N, C-alpha and C positions, 0 to 999 in steps of 0.2 A: 197814773199810769207809769209802769216801770220804763225807763229810758231804753232804747234798743242796746243790744249786747254788742254790736258791731258798728263801724262807721265806714260807709262805702267811699272809694276814691273814683276821681275820674280815669276811665280807662277804655282802650278801644273795645271794639264789639268782639265777642266770643262765638264761635260757632260750634254746637255739639261738643263741648270740651269733657275731657276727662278729668277727674279729681283725684289727685293723689294725696293720701293721708300720710304727712310726714312729721307728725308731732312726735316727741320724744317717747320711746316705748319704755313700759316697766320691766322689758326684759329684752336684751339684745345681745344674744351671744357673739362673740368675736366681732362685735360692732358691724355686723353684717348689714342690718338696716341702716344705721348711720352713714356707713360708707357707700351704701346703694343710692341714698337720697343726696349724698355730696357730688357724686358722681353725676346724676341727674341735673341737680342745680348748678354745677359747673359748667355743664354743656349746653343747658337750656336756659337764656337769658330771661329773667323773670322781673315784673314790677308788683308793687302792692296794690291790691284791687280791694281789700278789706282790712281793717284792723280790729281787734276785738278789745273788749274793756279789761284792761289786767287787773284792776283793781277789785273787780267782781268776780275774777277766775282764778288769781295766783296768790298763795301766800308767801309774801316777800320776807318772812321769816325763815321759811324752808327753800326759797329760791331768792336769795338776796341780790340786789343790783350790784354791778361792778363798777368800782370807782377806779379812774386812771388819774394817778398823781405823777407830777412832774415837778422836781426840784421843789417839793414842799407845797406846790399849787395845785388845787384839784383841776384837772382838764376837762374831765367828762364824768357822767353817772350814766351807765347802761342798763337800762332796765329790761327784764325779760318779757316778752311780748308774744302773742299769737297772731299770725297774720295769713291772709289767704292772698297768694300771689298768683299771677298770670304771665304765661308765655306762650311761645310756639316752638314745636320741633321743627327740624331741619326741612321738613315736608310742607311745613305751615299749619299743622293740626293744632289746636288750641289745648293747653294744659294748666289747670288751675293745681296749685300746691298749698295744703294747709301745714304751716311750719310753726314750730315753737314749742314750749314745754307742754306736757301733759296737765290740764286743767287740776288745781287743787281742790276746786268746789264749783259748785253749781252745774254739775254734769249735764241734769235735765235741761237746764236753760240753754245751754252751750250746744248740745246736739239739736235742740230745735232750731237755734239760730244758724247753725250750719246746714242743716236740711232746708231751712227756707231760703238760703243763699244758693243752694244748689238747684232748688226748684226754678228761682228766677232765673239763673244762668241757663238752664235747660241742660244740665249735666246728664251726659249719657251713660257713664260707667264710673263708679268710684273704686278705687284700688288702694291696699295698704301694703306694708312690709314689716317683717320681724324676723327674728332667728332667735333659735333655741338649741340648748345643749343636748345632744344626743350619742348614744353609744354607737358612733359611726367612724370609720378612719378616714383620714386625710388623703389617701391613695385612691379613693374612688370619687366619680363625680358627686356634686352636692345634689342630695334629694330635695325636693320642696314638696309641701303640702298646703291645701288651701281651706280655708275658712270663707263661704259664701252666703248670699241670701237664696240662691237657687243651685239645686244638686247640678245640673248642667253646666253652670258655670265652674263650680268646683272642681267638676271632672276635667276641665281643660288643663288643670296643673296635677290633679290628684288628691286623694284624701287618705286620711287614717280612719280605718274601720273600727267601728264599735262608739260607745257612749264615754265621754270623760266630763269631769267637773274641775274647774280650776279659777283661779281669779282673772277677772277680766280687765282689759285695759279701756282706754276711750276709743280706740279704733272698733272694738268690739260693739261698744254702746252706739256708736255713729252708724255702723252697718246695721244695727237693729232699727234705727230711726229712718234710715235710707229704705229698709225693707217696707217698712209703715207706708211710705208715698210711691213705691213701685220703682224706685231708682235702684239697678242691679249694683251690686257690690261685692267685693272679693278682696280677702287678705291673702297675701302669699307669705309663707314662711319657710325659712332655710334650716335644714338641720346641721348643726356645727359640731364637729368631733369635741366630745367632753372635756377632753385635755387640752383643748385649744379656746375653750370658751372665754378664757380672761385675756386673749390676746386677739389682735387684730387677724381676720382670717378673710382677706378679699376674694376668696373662691365664693363664698357664700354671697358676697356682695353683687359679684358678677353674675351668679346665677339668678339673682332676684330681678337685677336690670333686665336681664334676657327674658324672664318669666313676663316681665311688665310689659316689656316690647311686644311679646307675643299675644299677650290678653288684649291689649290696648289697641295694638295697631300703631302706635307711636314709633317714631325714629329715634332710639336711644343707643348710646354708645357705650359698650361695656369694655372696649379694648383696653384701657390703663389699668382696670381691676385684673383682667386676665394677665397681664405683665407683672403686676403686683404679686398675683397668687403663684406664679411660675417660681417667683424668688423666694417667697416663703416658704414653698413645699421644698424647694431645694434645701433649705435650711433645717427644716424638720427631718427630712430624710438624713441628713448628716448626722443628727443627734442620734436618731432611732438606730441607725446603722452601728453605731459604737455601743449599743447597751441590750444585753440580751433580754432582759425583762421588758424593755420598750419594744423590742422586735416581737415578742409574744404577744404583748398587747394589741400591736396593730395587725400581726397575721390573724389573730382569733377575731378581731373585729371585720376584717377584709372577708374571712369565710361566713360568717354570718351575715354579712351584706351580701354577698354574692349568692348566698342561698334564700336570701330574703328571710331569715330566721331571726327570732329574738336571741340576743347575744349571750353566749354561756354565761353560768356564774361562775364567781371563783377569777374573774378579770382582775389584773391589777387597776387599781383606782386611776391610774393616769395622773394623780395629783404630783407625783414627783416629776413625771414628763413635763407637765405644764411648767413647774416652777423653774426647771432647766430651761425650757424654751424662752421663757420671761428673761431669766438672766442673759441668754444668749443673744436675745433681741436688744435688750438693753446696752449690751457690750456693742452692738454693731452700730447703735445709734450715736454712744458716745464716741467711736471712732470717726464719725461723719460729722 
C-alpha cells in the first residue's frame, strides 16, 4: 500500500474554512498573484496543518535546495516543500492556504490528496489567483476574470466569453478535482498591461485581494498594495509623458478599454516602454 502523500500536524479546530490555492503559478504577470498571496500571509498568521511528501512531488534538479554558508561552514539546507497552512482572519473566520511550488510530478495523486484533505476539513469554498499579460492600459482599473466550477460563481467576478484552449496549471487540475466532490472552486485572474508584465504591478495584486475578500467574505487588507500601486503608477506616468510613442500606445489602449473593444492592430509592442520602466525602477532601487 502506497504511503500517504501528506502528514497531518496537530491543529486547532477549523470551522467551514475557505481554501486559498497559493502554489506558484506557471504564469504570473506583474507578480500579481505572488504579491497578493504575500499580502494575505503577511496579515493572517498561519501554522502548518499538513506537509506533503516533497520526494514524491518535486524534482530537486529543477528546484534545487538552497544552502546557507557562513565563513566556509554550511549552516543550513532549505528544501522546497508544499504545505497546507491554517489561520484566521481578523473576524475569526478559518482560512487554509496551500503554499509551495507547483508539483513537478504525480499531479493526479496530489489532486486526490488535496481534495481528500479539503473534504475532511469540510472546506466550503476553494479560491485561487493568477495574473496574465493583456493589451490594457495602466491608467484604468484592473479588470478581472474568473474560471470556476459553476457559472453563477464565476459571474460574481466576470468571465471572458467564448471558448479557449491553453496549458493548464495545477490550480486548474485541483478545480476539476473539487468539482468532482461538489466543493465550489473559483480562480480569479487579473489582467496586467502587457508592457508591465515583467515588472511588479501591485495594482493587480490589490484587485485580486479585494476580489478574494468579496467572494469569500474574509477580512483581507489590501491597503499597502494600493499605496505601492499609486507610487508605481506615478513613475510610469512620468516615463510615458516624456515619449510620444508611449503616449500613443497608452491612449489607444485607453480608447479600446473604454469602448470595451479589441485593441486596434498596429499598436507599438510596448517592449521599449517595458525595458525603460525596468531600468527606471532598478535605478530607484539602487538609490535606496
